[in-house]
N, C-alpha and C positions, 0 to 999 in steps of 0.2 A: 802299688795297682797302677797298672798302664795297659794301652791298646792300641791297635792302629787302623785306621781306616782307610780303604783304598777307594777312589773314585776316579772313574775313567784315566786308569794309570796313574793318579797323584796318590802321594802317601799322606794320611793327615793323621799324629799321633795326639792321643788322650791320655787321660788317667784323673787320679785325684788330687787337689790340691792341698794347701796345707790347712785349710780348714773342712776338709773332710768331705768336700763336694764333686762332682764330677766337672771335669772341665774338657775343650776339646776348642782347635781353631774355629774359629766362627766363620770363615771363610768356605768351610767345608757345605753349608748349608747353601753358598749360594752357587757352589760348583753342583751340589746334589739338584738345585733346581731349574738351572740351566739343562743339565742332564735331561729331567724332565719334559722339559720344555721341546727340546729337539725330538721327542718320539711323539710330541701332539701335532695334530694334524690343522694347521693355522692357515684359515683363511680369512675372507672380509668380514665372514661373521664373528671371529675370535670365540666360538662356543667354547672349543676345547680349552683355552685360557681361562675364559670365566668360570669355568665349571669347576677349577681348583682356585678362584677367589680365596676362599676362607684359608685355608690351610697355607696359601704362599703369602699373603699377608701377615699372619701369625709369625712367620718367620723373618720374611723381610717387609716391615711396613711401608718403607718407602717404597716399594714397588706401586702404591696405589697409586702413583702419578701414572705410570703406564694404563692401569684401568680408567683416570680420568681422559687420558687421550683415545681410549677405545670408545668409551662412552662420547665424548665430542666427534669422534669419526664417524660414529654411526648416525649422530643428528646431523653433519655437513649432508652424509650420504641422504636422509631425508631431504632436506632442503633442496639439493641439487634436482632431485627425482620429483619433486614436488612443480603443481603446476601454478604456484600462487606468482603474483607481480616480481618483476626484478629488484623492485624496491622494497619490497619486503623479504624478500631471500637475502637481498643485501643488509638490511638493519639484523637480521638474526646472524648473519653469517659475521657479523662485526662482533658477536658475543662471543664467539668461540675463541678463546686463547691459548689453549692446548695443543692445538695442531695448526699447520700452516695451510691459510688459507688465502694468499697473497694472488696466487695465480686464478682462481674463480672468483674474488674481489675486483680483479682487474677487468676479466670478462664480463662481470654484472654492471662495474661502472662504463664500461664501454658500452653497453649494452641499451644502457639510461641515458648517456648521453647524445648517442644517435639517436633515439627516440626523441628526445626534446629539440635535436638539432632540425628534425625534420619539421617539429611542431610548429618551432620558432621562424622556420623559412617561411612556412605558410602563412601563418600568423602576420608575419611582416607584409607577404605580399599583397593578402588579402585586406590589410588593413590602410596601404599606401597606393592602392590601385584608386580609390576615391578622388587621395589628394591628386594623384596624375591628373586625373580627369578633369577635375575643376580647375586645376593649374597647370597645365601643359607645357606655359610659358618657363616653368623652373623644373621641367621632369628630368634635369640632370642634377639638380640639387637634390629633387626628391631621392633619385637614386642612390645617391649618396648616404642619404638620411636613412634609406632602408638596410644598404649593408651594415651603417653604424649601428642600425637597432640589431639586426641577426648578431653580430660578432659580439655587441657586448652583452647580448642573453645567450650565448654561446660558453661566452667567459664566465658568466654569472652560476651559470648549471654546472659548468665543470669544475668550477672550485667549489661550490657546496656540494657535490656529490662525492669529492675526495677528503671534504673534512671528514674524519671517523666520528667526530664528536656531534654531527648533524643526524637528526632523525629524516632519512630519506621521504619519507610518507609525508612527510610537509614541503616538498620540492616545490609540489604544483602551486603552493600559495606565496612562494616565494618567486617564481617564474612569473606568475600572475601578475605581482606587485611592480617587479621590472620593467615589463612589459607595458603597464599601464603607463608607467614614470616614462619610458624611451619612446611612447607613442605620442602623447600629449606634448613633450618636449620637440618632437619631429613636427606635430602639427601645429603647433606654437609657430615655428620658425617658416614652416612651408607655408601659412595664411598671412603672415608678415611681409613675407616676400611677395607672394601672388596678389596682394591687395595694393601693393607700393610698387608699381612697374619701374615708375621714373630711379626710385633707390635701386630695385635690382639691375637696370641699365646701367647706373652710375659705377656700383661697385662690382658687377660682374660682366657688363659688356653684353653684348651680340655674339661673342665668340662660342658662348656653351652651347652645344648640341640639344637642338628640340624636337622632343620626340610625340608630335601629334596628327595619330593616325587618322582619327575621326575631324581633323580639321576644325576643332572646337574655337580655333584664335580667328577662324577665318570667317564661321558661320554660328558660333555662338553653340551652346550648353543642349539647348532644346531641338535642335536639327544635328545633334552630333551622329546619331544611327540611322540618319537618311541615306540614301545613296548622293553619290558627288553630283550625277545629273539632277536630283531632284532638290539637293541644296541650293544648287545654282540657281534653278529656276524661281524657289523660295525667295533667293535674294534679291535677284532683280524684281519680282514681285512686290519685296517688301522695299526697294529701295523706289520703285513707281510709286508706291504709296505714301512714302516720305516726302516725295516732291511736292512742290509749292501746290498744285492741284492735282487732283486723282478725276481717272476717267470721267466718271459720273458728275464729279463738280466741274469738268471741263463743258462737257454737255449741257448740263445746266446754265451753265454761263454764258454758251455760245447761243443757247436756245431765248435766253432773255436777251440777250444782245441784240437778236435776231427782232425779238419784237419791239424791243426799243427803237431800232436803225427801220420797220417799217411805221410807227409810229411819228418818229421825227424826221422822216426822210425831207431833206427840201426845205429845213426849218432852220440852217445853219444862220446865227443871229452875229451881231459884232464882236461878242465876249466869246467867242470861239465854241458854242454851245454842240451839242452831238445833231449832227446832222448829215446825210450822206445822199450824194446823187444817186439816181437809178443805177447808173452804171457801176459805182461802187458796191451798191447792194448784190446787184446779179453776179458781179466776180467774186462777190464772197461767197454767195451760194453755191456757184460752180465749186472755189476752193472747197467748201465745208462740206459739200456732198460726197467730193473725190475723195477727201480725207476719211469719211466717216465707211465709203467702200472698202477703202484701203485696209483700216481696220475690221470691219467685219468679216472680209477676206480671212484676212491675217489671226481673228482670233478661231475662225472656224479651223484654218491650216493648224494652229499649235494647239487644239482643244481646250479654247479660252485663257489661254495665256498668252499675255500681253506682254512684248518685249520694251524695255526700257528704251530702246533705239528708236525704234516705232514710234512709240510715245512722243519721245523727243522730237522728232522731226514733225510729229500731227500740230505738235503746242506749237512749236516753229510757222 
């Protein structure tokens, strides 16, 4: 007994074997399957192919790999269309082994790196501004440290994300740890140099640029946010106060001296005790009153602001 099967123009011969069992070329099944597939409406839902899954697998068990790929493709679609964080998506995508996810993985990696790049530069700027504010003398060194911190953070994030064995959801912990370590190191270097100006000038010199818009080096930290005019006035007043005698002390001293002169005038002894002639006393009165007038007028003109030069002239 024999028979012939024709499929899509191909002729397959079958019959009975020596044991009396029916035999035929098994490739006929593949040909029949693909002819069936050609007639199906295949779209991104794969409903047609999945509708004949059982009979297909019964004839071609290895075709189960295709159905596994279809399942992962559907999973990938859900991941792409979801509103979850990119870190969650990347973790899920990396679990898919039967479909090519390389393009979408690169897209997610780029998104995550850019996100942490922005966080890193923002964190580096905010954390280094106080260091620069308190130590403007080494502003160039602080700027270099800021750049080093940023690039180290960026490098560590990139290396972490590209490692397929890493849990991306733990990336923020790794970033935070690296940032704390790098910032502490930058702070130690900044404070060490900032508190030791002699060492800084010895090894770095005075050639490095200094960025000090608030003129902290000149006026100090307390007056950093005052206007330049107010800073200069306050500096002159502070210099005046730090002089050997303040204005009120000068007045008290002069009044005391006048009283002493009045009491001892004409009593100069052999040892040179304090004593003055009436002419000297009158001359002093004239100079003292004249100086007082100058000061009073100047105080009014400058709204209670006494210039250092005027005080020095008065004191002289």
